[in-house]
N, C-alpha and C positions, 0 to 999 in steps of 0.2 A: 500176812495179808490175806491168807486163804479164806478167812471167815468174813471178810469185808464184802459188801455188795460190789459187783464188778465195776460199776461206775465210780464208787469211792476208791477202789483199788487203782483205777486209772488216774485219779487225782494224786494219789501217793506217787505213782510213777512219774507224772508230770512235775511234781514238786521236787522229787529227787533229781530229776534230769536238769532242771533249771539251776538248782543249787550246785550240782557238779559242774555244769557247763560254765558257770560264772565264777566258780570258786568262792561262793558267798557263804556267809554264816548260816543263812536260812534260805529255803526255797518254799514257795507256797503255790497252791492252785485252788481255784474255786469253780463251782458249777452254778450257772444261773438257772432261772426258772424255765428257760427254753432248752436246757441241756448243753448250752455252749460252755466251754471251759476257757479259763484264763490263768496264766501262771506268771510268776515274777520272783525275783530274788531280792535280797536286802539291798536297799539303796543307801549308800553312805558317802554322800558328797559333802563338801564343805558347807554348801548352802541348802542342802536338802537331805533329810534323813527319814527313811520309811522302813518299817519292818517289811518282810517279804509279804506277809498277809495284807498289810495296808496297801502295798503296791499292786497286788493281785486284785484287791477290791477296787482300787482306783482304775485299773485296766478294764474291769467289768463295767463299772459305772460309765466310764468314758466311751464305752461301746454300746451303751444304752440299756444295760441290765437294770431291771427294776426290783430284783430280789435274788436271793441265793438259796440253793438247795443244800449245799454242803461246802466245807472248806477243809483244807489240809495244810499243815505246816510241818516241814521236815527240818528238824533242828537238833543240835546237840544239847540244848538246854533241858532242864528238868521240868519246866512248866511253861505255859504260854503266857506272854505278857498281856496285861490288861488292854493296852492300846490295840493289839492285834485282834483280840476278841471283840472289842468295841467296834472296830471297823466292820466286822461281819454283822454285828447286832444292829448297825445302822440300816442294814438291808433285810435282815432276817432274824426275827426274835428267837426262833427255836432251831435254826439250822445247826446240825452237828459240826463242831470244829475239832478235827482229829489232830493230835500231835503225834508225829511219827519220828522214829530215830533215823539217822543217816542210812542205816541198813534197810529201812522200809518197814520196820515193825511198828505197829500202832501202840503207843505207850499209854495214851488216855484220850478221852473224848469229853469235850465241854458241850453240854446241851443247854 
């Protein structure tokens, strides 16, 4: 994480924390255009399923965010799923979406 912008590194920390706290498959965090952050973990209920990033975007939108600067997903998967990236793209066409490992290392970035 040392080569990340400090604000993006903060998103990695938030995403890792919510994933660990909830024992979830994924954790995510986003930063809106005002610099506010929102984090969430995977939602896996019988009647509602959201990726962690979808849930974080939903939290941002429900709090009035009109756009995003950046997003992070902490996952053990080898790639980001399209639904997660699409949720970010609904608010930000070019915001970077970082995929980080559970250890906090950024594995790749979708721009």
